[in-house]
Biopython code that builds the backbone (N, CA, C, O; Angstrom):
import numpy as np
from Bio.PDB.StructureBuilder import StructureBuilder

atoms = [
    (1, "UNK", "N", (19.865, 2.851, -4.000)),
    (1, "UNK", "CA", (18.820, 2.646, -4.976)),
    (1, "UNK", "C", (18.100, 3.972, -5.188)),
    (1, "UNK", "O", (17.726, 4.651, -4.231)),
    (2, "UNK", "N", (17.911, 4.330, -6.458)),
    (2, "UNK", "CA", (17.212, 5.566, -6.800)),
    (2, "UNK", "C", (15.750, 5.226, -7.094)),
    (2, "UNK", "O", (15.463, 4.356, -7.915)),
    (3, "UNK", "N", (14.837, 5.912, -6.425)),
    (3, "UNK", "CA", (13.408, 5.606, -6.501)),
    (3, "UNK", "C", (12.639, 6.811, -7.023)),
    (3, "UNK", "O", (12.813, 7.933, -6.549)),
    (4, "UNK", "N", (11.781, 6.553, -8.014)),
    (4, "UNK", "CA", (10.903, 7.581, -8.575)),
    (4, "UNK", "C", (9.609, 7.609, -7.764)),
    (4, "UNK", "O", (9.059, 6.560, -7.428)),
    (5, "UNK", "N", (9.127, 8.811, -7.453)),
    (5, "UNK", "CA", (7.864, 8.972, -6.746)),
    (5, "UNK", "C", (7.002, 9.949, -7.551)),
    (5, "UNK", "O", (7.366, 11.114, -7.714)),
    (6, "UNK", "N", (5.873, 9.475, -8.047)),
    (6, "UNK", "CA", (4.998, 10.305, -8.862)),
    (6, "UNK", "C", (3.656, 10.550, -8.204)),
    (6, "UNK", "O", (3.327, 9.946, -7.183)),
    (7, "UNK", "N", (2.890, 11.439, -8.799)),
    (7, "UNK", "CA", (1.563, 11.838, -8.318)),
    (7, "UNK", "C", (1.638, 12.447, -6.918)),
    (7, "UNK", "O", (0.772, 12.210, -6.075)),
    (8, "UNK", "N", (2.679, 13.228, -6.690)),
    (8, "UNK", "CA", (2.898, 13.860, -5.386)),
    (8, "UNK", "C", (1.941, 15.040, -5.214)),
    (8, "UNK", "O", (1.724, 15.827, -6.136)),
    (9, "UNK", "N", (1.384, 15.139, -4.025)),
    (9, "UNK", "CA", (0.512, 16.261, -3.669)),
    (9, "UNK", "C", (1.311, 17.563, -3.705)),
    (9, "UNK", "O", (2.496, 17.590, -3.372)),
    (10, "UNK", "N", (0.643, 18.635, -4.113)),
    (10, "UNK", "CA", (1.302, 19.945, -4.156)),
    (10, "UNK", "C", (1.714, 20.404, -2.757)),
    (10, "UNK", "O", (2.613, 21.233, -2.614)),
    (11, "UNK", "N", (1.051, 19.862, -1.718)),
    (11, "UNK", "CA", (1.337, 20.252, -0.334)),
    (11, "UNK", "C", (2.482, 19.457, 0.292)),
    (11, "UNK", "O", (2.946, 19.803, 1.379)),
    (12, "UNK", "N", (2.936, 18.417, -0.366)),
    (12, "UNK", "CA", (3.974, 17.551, 0.193)),
    (12, "UNK", "C", (5.331, 18.254, 0.163)),
    (12, "UNK", "O", (5.704, 18.860, -0.841)),
    (13, "UNK", "N", (6.060, 18.167, 1.271)),
    (13, "UNK", "CA", (7.404, 18.749, 1.335)),
    (13, "UNK", "C", (8.442, 17.640, 1.197)),
    (13, "UNK", "O", (8.120, 16.458, 1.322)),
    (14, "UNK", "N", (9.679, 18.027, 0.941)),
    (14, "UNK", "CA", (10.755, 17.042, 0.867)),
    (14, "UNK", "C", (10.925, 16.329, 2.206)),
    (14, "UNK", "O", (11.260, 15.145, 2.242)),
    (15, "UNK", "N", (10.699, 17.036, 3.292)),
    (15, "UNK", "CA", (10.784, 16.417, 4.624)),
    (15, "UNK", "C", (9.687, 15.372, 4.800)),
    (15, "UNK", "O", (9.940, 14.304, 5.357)),
    (16, "UNK", "N", (8.461, 15.663, 4.330)),
    (16, "UNK", "CA", (7.367, 14.682, 4.377)),
    (16, "UNK", "C", (7.738, 13.434, 3.588)),
    (16, "UNK", "O", (7.507, 12.312, 4.041)),
    (17, "UNK", "N", (8.309, 13.634, 2.415)),
    (17, "UNK", "CA", (8.701, 12.527, 1.549)),
    (17, "UNK", "C", (9.770, 11.671, 2.233)),
    (17, "UNK", "O", (9.689, 10.442, 2.237)),
    (18, "UNK", "N", (10.753, 12.328, 2.801)),
    (18, "UNK", "CA", (11.824, 11.619, 3.500)),
    (18, "UNK", "C", (11.272, 10.809, 4.675)),
    (18, "UNK", "O", (11.645, 9.652, 4.868)),
    (19, "UNK", "N", (10.393, 11.418, 5.446)),
    (19, "UNK", "CA", (9.802, 10.739, 6.604)),
    (19, "UNK", "C", (9.039, 9.492, 6.192)),
    (19, "UNK", "O", (9.149, 8.456, 6.849)),
    (20, "UNK", "N", (8.263, 9.574, 5.108)),
    (20, "UNK", "CA", (7.494, 8.417, 4.640)),
    (20, "UNK", "C", (8.417, 7.264, 4.266)),
    (20, "UNK", "O", (8.118, 6.108, 4.565)),
    (21, "UNK", "N", (9.533, 7.569, 3.617)),
    (21, "UNK", "CA", (10.452, 6.515, 3.179)),
    (21, "UNK", "C", (11.325, 5.994, 4.318)),
    (21, "UNK", "O", (11.746, 4.838, 4.293)),
    (22, "UNK", "N", (11.598, 6.828, 5.308)),
    (22, "UNK", "CA", (12.420, 6.390, 6.446)),
    (22, "UNK", "C", (11.754, 5.275, 7.251)),
    (22, "UNK", "O", (12.429, 4.558, 7.989)),
    (23, "UNK", "N", (10.458, 5.125, 7.117)),
    (23, "UNK", "CA", (9.772, 4.020, 7.787)),
    (23, "UNK", "C", (10.248, 2.670, 7.241)),
    (23, "UNK", "O", (10.024, 1.633, 7.865)),
    (24, "UNK", "N", (10.904, 2.683, 6.076)),
    (24, "UNK", "CA", (11.363, 1.450, 5.435)),
    (24, "UNK", "C", (12.878, 1.308, 5.429)),
    (24, "UNK", "O", (13.396, 0.283, 4.987)),
    (25, "UNK", "N", (13.598, 2.318, 5.914)),
    (25, "UNK", "CA", (15.055, 2.239, 5.960)),
    (25, "UNK", "C", (15.708, 3.592, 5.855)),
    (25, "UNK", "O", (15.048, 4.630, 5.907)),
    (26, "UNK", "N", (17.026, 3.566, 5.704)),
    (26, "UNK", "CA", (17.807, 4.802, 5.638)),
    (26, "UNK", "C", (17.577, 5.522, 4.311)),
    (26, "UNK", "O", (17.574, 4.904, 3.247)),
    (27, "UNK", "N", (17.385, 6.835, 4.392)),
    (27, "UNK", "CA", (17.194, 7.675, 3.210)),
    (27, "UNK", "C", (18.394, 8.613, 3.095)),
    (27, "UNK", "O", (18.715, 9.350, 4.028)),
    (28, "UNK", "N", (19.055, 8.572, 1.929)),
    (28, "UNK", "CA", (20.187, 9.465, 1.687)),
    (28, "UNK", "C", (19.684, 10.845, 1.276)),
    (28, "UNK", "O", (20.117, 11.854, 1.833)),
    (29, "UNK", "N", (18.762, 10.895, 0.295)),
    (29, "UNK", "CA", (18.186, 12.155, -0.158)),
    (29, "UNK", "C", (16.728, 11.953, -0.550)),
    (29, "UNK", "O", (16.321, 10.865, -0.954)),
    (30, "UNK", "N", (15.960, 13.017, -0.421)),
    (30, "UNK", "CA", (14.569, 13.049, -0.893)),
    (30, "UNK", "C", (14.405, 14.401, -1.584)),
    (30, "UNK", "O", (14.537, 15.451, -0.954)),
    (31, "UNK", "N", (14.119, 14.363, -2.880)),
    (31, "UNK", "CA", (14.056, 15.597, -3.671)),
    (31, "UNK", "C", (12.762, 15.643, -4.471)),
    (31, "UNK", "O", (12.433, 14.698, -5.188)),
    (32, "UNK", "N", (12.034, 16.744, -4.346)),
    (32, "UNK", "CA", (10.854, 16.990, -5.172)),
    (32, "UNK", "C", (11.294, 17.902, -6.311)),
    (32, "UNK", "O", (11.893, 18.952, -6.079)),
    (33, "UNK", "N", (10.997, 17.500, -7.530)),
    (33, "UNK", "CA", (11.395, 18.279, -8.707)),
    (33, "UNK", "C", (10.465, 19.477, -8.838)),
    (33, "UNK", "O", (9.243, 19.347, -8.766)),
    (34, "UNK", "N", (11.072, 20.649, -9.032)),
    (34, "UNK", "CA", (10.297, 21.884, -9.133)),
    (34, "UNK", "C", (10.520, 22.549, -10.490)),
    (34, "UNK", "O", (11.536, 22.329, -11.150)),
    (35, "UNK", "N", (9.558, 23.357, -10.884)),
    (35, "UNK", "CA", (9.664, 24.132, -12.117)),
    (35, "UNK", "C", (10.743, 25.186, -11.921)),
    (35, "UNK", "O", (10.750, 25.887, -10.909)),
    (36, "UNK", "N", (11.647, 25.304, -12.873)),
    (36, "UNK", "CA", (12.767, 26.229, -12.678)),
    (36, "UNK", "C", (12.354, 27.697, -12.727)),
    (36, "UNK", "O", (13.102, 28.556, -12.259)),
    (37, "UNK", "N", (11.195, 28.003, -13.275)),
    (37, "UNK", "CA", (10.750, 29.393, -13.357)),
    (37, "UNK", "C", (9.850, 29.792, -12.188)),
    (37, "UNK", "O", (9.993, 30.884, -11.638)),
    (38, "UNK", "N", (8.925, 28.911, -11.808)),
    (38, "UNK", "CA", (7.973, 29.247, -10.745)),
    (38, "UNK", "C", (8.386, 28.716, -9.382)),
    (38, "UNK", "O", (7.944, 29.232, -8.356)),
    (39, "UNK", "N", (9.233, 27.686, -9.359)),
    (39, "UNK", "CA", (9.635, 27.078, -8.096)),
    (39, "UNK", "C", (8.594, 26.127, -7.535)),
    (39, "UNK", "O", (8.795, 25.556, -6.463)),
    (40, "UNK", "N", (7.476, 25.943, -8.244)),
    (40, "UNK", "CA", (6.410, 25.055, -7.766)),
    (40, "UNK", "C", (6.713, 23.605, -8.132)),
    (40, "UNK", "O", (7.394, 23.326, -9.118)),
    (41, "UNK", "N", (6.194, 22.695, -7.319)),
    (41, "UNK", "CA", (6.377, 21.264, -7.548)),
    (41, "UNK", "C", (5.865, 20.858, -8.921)),
    (41, "UNK", "O", (4.844, 21.365, -9.386)),
    (42, "UNK", "N", (6.575, 19.946, -9.566)),
    (42, "UNK", "CA", (6.123, 19.392, -10.843)),
    (42, "UNK", "C", (5.351, 18.096, -10.629)),
    (42, "UNK", "O", (4.949, 17.444, -11.593)),
    (43, "UNK", "N", (5.141, 17.716, -9.357)),
    (43, "UNK", "CA", (4.303, 16.556, -9.050)),
    (43, "UNK", "C", (5.043, 15.228, -8.987)),
    (43, "UNK", "O", (4.418, 14.170, -8.911)),
    (44, "UNK", "N", (6.378, 15.278, -9.017)),
    (44, "UNK", "CA", (7.144, 14.041, -8.871)),
    (44, "UNK", "C", (8.483, 14.344, -8.214)),
    (44, "UNK", "O", (8.899, 15.498, -8.110)),
    (45, "UNK", "N", (9.139, 13.293, -7.778)),
    (45, "UNK", "CA", (10.424, 13.464, -7.128)),
    (45, "UNK", "C", (11.201, 12.165, -7.100)),
    (45, "UNK", "O", (10.800, 11.166, -7.697)),
    (46, "UNK", "N", (12.319, 12.196, -6.397)),
    (46, "UNK", "CA", (13.191, 11.035, -6.306)),
    (46, "UNK", "C", (13.684, 10.878, -4.880)),
    (46, "UNK", "O", (13.940, 11.859, -4.182)),
    (47, "UNK", "N", (13.813, 9.627, -4.460)),
    (47, "UNK", "CA", (14.347, 9.302, -3.147)),
    (47, "UNK", "C", (15.513, 8.348, -3.366)),
    (47, "UNK", "O", (15.408, 7.392, -4.135)),
    (48, "UNK", "N", (16.612, 8.610, -2.692)),
    (48, "UNK", "CA", (17.787, 7.748, -2.779)),
    (48, "UNK", "C", (17.925, 6.990, -1.465)),
    (48, "UNK", "O", (17.976, 7.586, -0.389)),
    (49, "UNK", "N", (17.984, 5.663, -1.573)),
    (49, "UNK", "CA", (18.178, 4.807, -0.403)),
    (49, "UNK", "C", (19.402, 3.931, -0.668)),
    (49, "UNK", "O", (19.475, 3.279, -1.709)),
    (50, "UNK", "N", (20.375, 3.904, 0.268)),
    (50, "UNK", "CA", (21.620, 3.187, 0.005)),
    (50, "UNK", "C", (21.471, 1.661, -0.059)),
    (50, "UNK", "O", (22.240, 1.004, -0.761)),
    (51, "UNK", "N", (20.514, 1.094, 0.648)),
    (51, "UNK", "CA", (20.335, -0.358, 0.677)),
    (51, "UNK", "C", (19.228, -0.773, -0.278)),
    (51, "UNK", "O", (18.088, -0.328, -0.148)),
    (52, "UNK", "N", (19.566, -1.632, -1.244)),
    (52, "UNK", "CA", (18.599, -2.074, -2.250)),
    (52, "UNK", "C", (17.393, -2.764, -1.610)),
    (52, "UNK", "O", (16.259, -2.528, -2.026)),
    (53, "UNK", "N", (17.622, -3.608, -0.609)),
    (53, "UNK", "CA", (16.514, -4.326, 0.041)),
    (53, "UNK", "C", (15.543, -3.348, 0.703)),
    (53, "UNK", "O", (14.329, -3.544, 0.642)),
    (54, "UNK", "N", (16.065, -2.307, 1.329)),
    (54, "UNK", "CA", (15.215, -1.298, 1.960)),
    (54, "UNK", "C", (14.444, -0.507, 0.905)),
    (54, "UNK", "O", (13.275, -0.173, 1.096)),
    (55, "UNK", "N", (15.116, -0.212, -0.210)),
    (55, "UNK", "CA", (14.453, 0.493, -1.311)),
    (55, "UNK", "C", (13.309, -0.331, -1.883)),
    (55, "UNK", "O", (12.230, 0.199, -2.148)),
    (56, "UNK", "N", (13.543, -1.621, -2.074)),
    (56, "UNK", "CA", (12.492, -2.500, -2.590)),
    (56, "UNK", "C", (11.324, -2.601, -1.608)),
    (56, "UNK", "O", (10.164, -2.654, -2.018)),
    (57, "UNK", "N", (11.635, -2.626, -0.315)),
    (57, "UNK", "CA", (10.580, -2.656, 0.711)),
    (57, "UNK", "C", (9.764, -1.362, 0.668)),
    (57, "UNK", "O", (8.543, -1.390, 0.818)),
    (58, "UNK", "N", (10.436, -0.240, 0.465)),
    (58, "UNK", "CA", (9.745, 1.053, 0.381)),
    (58, "UNK", "C", (8.842, 1.095, -0.849)),
    (58, "UNK", "O", (7.713, 1.580, -0.779)),
    (59, "UNK", "N", (9.338, 0.591, -1.967)),
    (59, "UNK", "CA", (8.536, 0.572, -3.190)),
    (59, "UNK", "C", (7.269, -0.237, -2.987)),
    (59, "UNK", "O", (6.171, 0.229, -3.293)),
    (60, "UNK", "N", (7.419, -1.457, -2.468)),
    (60, "UNK", "CA", (6.229, -2.300, -2.286)),
    (60, "UNK", "C", (5.319, -1.775, -1.184)),
    (60, "UNK", "O", (4.103, -1.956, -1.248)),
    (61, "UNK", "N", (5.889, -1.130, -0.180)),
    (61, "UNK", "CA", (5.082, -0.622, 0.926)),
    (61, "UNK", "C", (4.374, 0.697, 0.653)),
    (61, "UNK", "O", (3.335, 0.981, 1.250)),
    (62, "UNK", "N", (4.931, 1.504, -0.245)),
    (62, "UNK", "CA", (4.374, 2.846, -0.458)),
    (62, "UNK", "C", (3.638, 3.031, -1.780)),
    (62, "UNK", "O", (2.826, 3.948, -1.899)),
    (63, "UNK", "N", (3.898, 2.189, -2.775)),
    (63, "UNK", "CA", (3.237, 2.349, -4.067)),
    (63, "UNK", "C", (1.720, 2.231, -3.905)),
    (63, "UNK", "O", (1.216, 1.234, -3.388)),
    (64, "UNK", "N", (1.007, 3.254, -4.351)),
    (64, "UNK", "CA", (-0.455, 3.267, -4.256)),
    (64, "UNK", "C", (-0.992, 3.766, -2.921)),
    (64, "UNK", "O", (-2.206, 3.839, -2.734)),
    (65, "UNK", "N", (-0.109, 4.109, -1.996)),
    (65, "UNK", "CA", (-0.548, 4.602, -0.684)),
    (65, "UNK", "C", (-0.890, 6.089, -0.750)),
    (65, "UNK", "O", (-0.330, 6.834, -1.554)),
    (66, "UNK", "N", (-1.816, 6.503, 0.108)),
    (66, "UNK", "CA", (-2.215, 7.901, 0.193)),
    (66, "UNK", "C", (-1.180, 8.683, 0.992)),
    (66, "UNK", "O", (-0.844, 8.325, 2.120)),
    (67, "UNK", "N", (-0.687, 9.746, 0.391)),
    (67, "UNK", "CA", (0.251, 10.632, 1.065)),
    (67, "UNK", "C", (-0.231, 12.058, 0.828)),
    (67, "UNK", "O", (-0.123, 12.578, -0.283)),
    (68, "UNK", "N", (-0.758, 12.684, 1.864)),
    (68, "UNK", "CA", (-1.321, 14.039, 1.800)),
    (68, "UNK", "C", (-2.431, 14.154, 0.751)),
    (68, "UNK", "O", (-2.499, 15.137, 0.012)),
    (69, "UNK", "N", (-3.296, 13.144, 0.697)),
    (69, "UNK", "CA", (-4.475, 13.224, -0.161)),
    (69, "UNK", "C", (-4.325, 12.696, -1.579)),
    (69, "UNK", "O", (-5.262, 12.791, -2.372)),
    (70, "UNK", "N", (-3.158, 12.137, -1.918)),
    (70, "UNK", "CA", (-2.973, 11.584, -3.266)),
    (70, "UNK", "C", (-2.319, 10.215, -3.180)),
    (70, "UNK", "O", (-1.455, 9.982, -2.335)),
    (71, "UNK", "N", (-2.738, 9.310, -4.062)),
    (71, "UNK", "CA", (-2.118, 7.988, -4.129)),
    (71, "UNK", "C", (-0.831, 8.099, -4.936)),
    (71, "UNK", "O", (-0.858, 8.327, -6.146)),
    (72, "UNK", "N", (0.296, 7.936, -4.249)),
    (72, "UNK", "CA", (1.581, 8.098, -4.920)),
    (72, "UNK", "C", (1.930, 6.860, -5.748)),
    (72, "UNK", "O", (1.506, 5.745, -5.447)),
    (73, "UNK", "N", (2.706, 7.091, -6.786)),
    (73, "UNK", "CA", (3.232, 6.027, -7.642)),
    (73, "UNK", "C", (4.713, 5.916, -7.305)),
    (73, "UNK", "O", (5.449, 6.900, -7.383)),
    (74, "UNK", "N", (5.149, 4.715, -6.930)),
    (74, "UNK", "CA", (6.532, 4.520, -6.503)),
    (74, "UNK", "C", (7.134, 3.345, -7.262)),
    (74, "UNK", "O", (6.579, 2.246, -7.252)),
    (75, "UNK", "N", (8.260, 3.573, -7.916)),
    (75, "UNK", "CA", (8.980, 2.479, -8.569)),
    (75, "UNK", "C", (10.457, 2.837, -8.717)),
    (75, "UNK", "O", (10.865, 3.974, -8.478)),
    (76, "UNK", "N", (11.238, 1.853, -9.112)),
    (76, "UNK", "CA", (12.663, 2.105, -9.278)),
    (76, "UNK", "C", (12.860, 3.082, -10.433)),
    (76, "UNK", "O", (12.283, 2.916, -11.508)),
    (77, "UNK", "N", (13.679, 4.095, -10.196)),
    (77, "UNK", "CA", (13.928, 5.110, -11.227)),
    (77, "UNK", "C", (14.737, 4.497, -12.361)),
    (77, "UNK", "O", (15.662, 3.716, -12.139)),
    (78, "UNK", "N", (14.367, 4.870, -13.580)),
    (78, "UNK", "CA", (15.126, 4.448, -14.753)),
    (78, "UNK", "C", (16.179, 5.503, -15.040)),
    (78, "UNK", "O", (15.920, 6.695, -14.877)),
    (79, "UNK", "N", (17.359, 5.083, -15.465)),
    (79, "UNK", "CA", (18.380, 6.085, -15.789)),
    (79, "UNK", "C", (17.967, 6.908, -17.002)),
    (79, "UNK", "O", (17.302, 6.406, -17.909)),
    (80, "UNK", "N", (18.367, 8.178, -17.009)),
    (80, "UNK", "CA", (18.092, 9.055, -18.145)),
    (80, "UNK", "C", (18.847, 8.552, -19.364)),
    (80, "UNK", "O", (19.975, 8.074, -19.241)),
    (81, "UNK", "N", (18.239, 8.654, -20.539)),
    (81, "UNK", "CA", (19.001, 8.326, -21.747)),
    (81, "UNK", "C", (20.201, 9.258, -21.870)),
    (81, "UNK", "O", (20.129, 10.418, -21.464)),
    (82, "UNK", "N", (21.277, 8.772, -22.411)),
    (82, "UNK", "CA", (22.504, 9.564, -22.545)),
    (82, "UNK", "C", (22.231, 10.884, -23.257)),
    (82, "UNK", "O", (21.677, 10.893, -24.356)),
    (83, "UNK", "N", (22.617, 11.994, -22.639)),
    (83, "UNK", "CA", (22.466, 13.309, -23.250)),
    (83, "UNK", "C", (21.081, 13.915, -23.116)),
    (83, "UNK", "O", (20.853, 15.016, -23.616)),
    (84, "UNK", "N", (20.144, 13.236, -22.455)),
    (84, "UNK", "CA", (18.777, 13.741, -22.348)),
    (84, "UNK", "C", (18.668, 14.763, -21.228)),
    (84, "UNK", "O", (19.099, 14.512, -20.102)),
    (85, "UNK", "N", (18.084, 15.927, -21.546)),
    (85, "UNK", "CA", (17.846, 16.961, -20.538)),
    (85, "UNK", "C", (16.436, 17.490, -20.640)),
    (85, "UNK", "O", (16.145, 18.574, -20.134)),
    (86, "UNK", "N", (15.545, 16.742, -21.288)),
    (86, "UNK", "CA", (14.164, 17.179, -21.366)),
    (86, "UNK", "C", (13.803, 17.919, -22.637)),
    (86, "UNK", "O", (12.628, 18.205, -22.868)),
    (87, "UNK", "N", (14.791, 18.237, -23.471)),
    (87, "UNK", "CA", (14.486, 18.842, -24.758)),
    (87, "UNK", "C", (15.433, 18.239, -25.791)),
    (87, "UNK", "O", (16.520, 17.769, -25.455)),
    (88, "UNK", "N", (15.016, 18.260, -27.015)),
    (88, "UNK", "CA", (15.816, 17.687, -28.083)),
    (88, "UNK", "C", (16.774, 18.739, -28.622)),
    (88, "UNK", "O", (16.338, 19.789, -29.093)),
    (89, "UNK", "N", (18.038, 18.477, -28.558)),
    (89, "UNK", "CA", (19.045, 19.420, -29.056)),
    (89, "UNK", "C", (18.951, 19.539, -30.580)),
    (89, "UNK", "O", (19.340, 20.561, -31.145)),
    (90, "UNK", "N", (18.440, 18.502, -31.245)),
    (90, "UNK", "CA", (18.322, 18.563, -32.700)),
    (90, "UNK", "C", (17.251, 19.562, -33.129)),
    (90, "UNK", "O", (17.285, 20.041, -34.263)),
    (91, "UNK", "N", (16.302, 19.888, -32.253)),
    (91, "UNK", "CA", (15.220, 20.813, -32.583)),
    (91, "UNK", "C", (15.539, 22.253, -32.191)),
    (91, "UNK", "O", (14.644, 23.098, -32.152)),
    (92, "UNK", "N", (16.784, 22.530, -31.907)),
    (92, "UNK", "CA", (17.133, 23.874, -31.473)),
    (92, "UNK", "C", (17.916, 24.582, -32.572)),
    (92, "UNK", "O", (18.733, 23.974, -33.264)),
    (93, "UNK", "N", (17.656, 25.862, -32.719)),
    (93, "UNK", "CA", (18.383, 26.650, -33.716)),
    (93, "UNK", "C", (19.761, 26.999, -33.147)),
    (93, "UNK", "O", (19.972, 26.873, -31.941)),
    (94, "UNK", "N", (20.676, 27.422, -33.968)),
    (94, "UNK", "CA", (22.022, 27.761, -33.485)),
    (94, "UNK", "C", (22.032, 28.884, -32.447)),
    (94, "UNK", "O", (22.992, 29.004, -31.686)),
    (95, "UNK", "N", (20.993, 29.698, -32.404)),
    (95, "UNK", "CA", (20.949, 30.809, -31.436)),
    (95, "UNK", "C", (20.301, 30.414, -30.123)),
    (95, "UNK", "O", (20.117, 31.263, -29.251)),
    (96, "UNK", "N", (19.949, 29.143, -29.959)),
    (96, "UNK", "CA", (19.434, 28.686, -28.678)),
    (96, "UNK", "C", (17.927, 28.594, -28.597)),
    (96, "UNK", "O", (17.409, 28.007, -27.647)),
    (97, "UNK", "N", (17.204, 29.147, -29.551)),
    (97, "UNK", "CA", (15.739, 29.052, -29.548)),
    (97, "UNK", "C", (15.285, 27.828, -30.304)),
    (97, "UNK", "O", (16.100, 27.126, -30.904)),
    (98, "UNK", "N", (14.024, 27.571, -30.284)),
    (98, "UNK", "CA", (13.470, 26.443, -31.039)),
    (98, "UNK", "C", (13.450, 26.788, -32.523)),
    (98, "UNK", "O", (13.153, 27.918, -32.911)),
    (99, "UNK", "N", (13.770, 25.803, -33.333)),
    (99, "UNK", "CA", (13.729, 26.022, -34.771)),
    (99, "UNK", "C", (12.271, 26.061, -35.238)),
    (99, "UNK", "O", (11.404, 25.460, -34.605)),
    (100, "UNK", "N", (12.002, 26.745, -36.311)),
    (100, "UNK", "CA", (10.650, 26.836, -36.837)),
    (100, "UNK", "C", (10.326, 25.675, -37.754)),
    (100, "UNK", "O", (9.189, 25.564, -38.211)),
    (101, "UNK", "N", (11.265, 24.822, -38.034)),
    (101, "UNK", "CA", (11.048, 23.713, -38.967)),
    (101, "UNK", "C", (10.628, 22.514, -38.230)),
    (101, "UNK", "O", (10.394, 21.468, -38.835)),
]
sb = StructureBuilder()
sb.init_structure("model")
sb.init_model(0)
sb.init_chain("A")
sb.init_seg("    ")
for serial, (resi, resn, name, xyz) in enumerate(atoms, 1):
    if name == "N":
        sb.init_residue(resn, " ", resi, " ")
    sb.init_atom(name, np.array(xyz, "f"), 0.0, 1.0, " ", f" {name:<3s}", serial, name[0])
structure = sb.get_structure()
């Protein structure tokens, strides 16, 4: 089960995130999304848990809980829309920059 975790503290590490979720079951991966230019946290991440029941227990047990000074938001991750990468390809010029129109 893929789980979205939002409102993450800037001080939270991937190891901290993994430890919090391991209290509810096995964790395959815990990843905090970072800005590709600065390397700083973007304030959200994803946790993968192989057992759906354990993932659901983690969601209900951790949603709204304080983790390093912030109340985290935890829910089942929604799949990305097909072809979505965070920017609209239709708004890009042929040279790779944003179109002015």
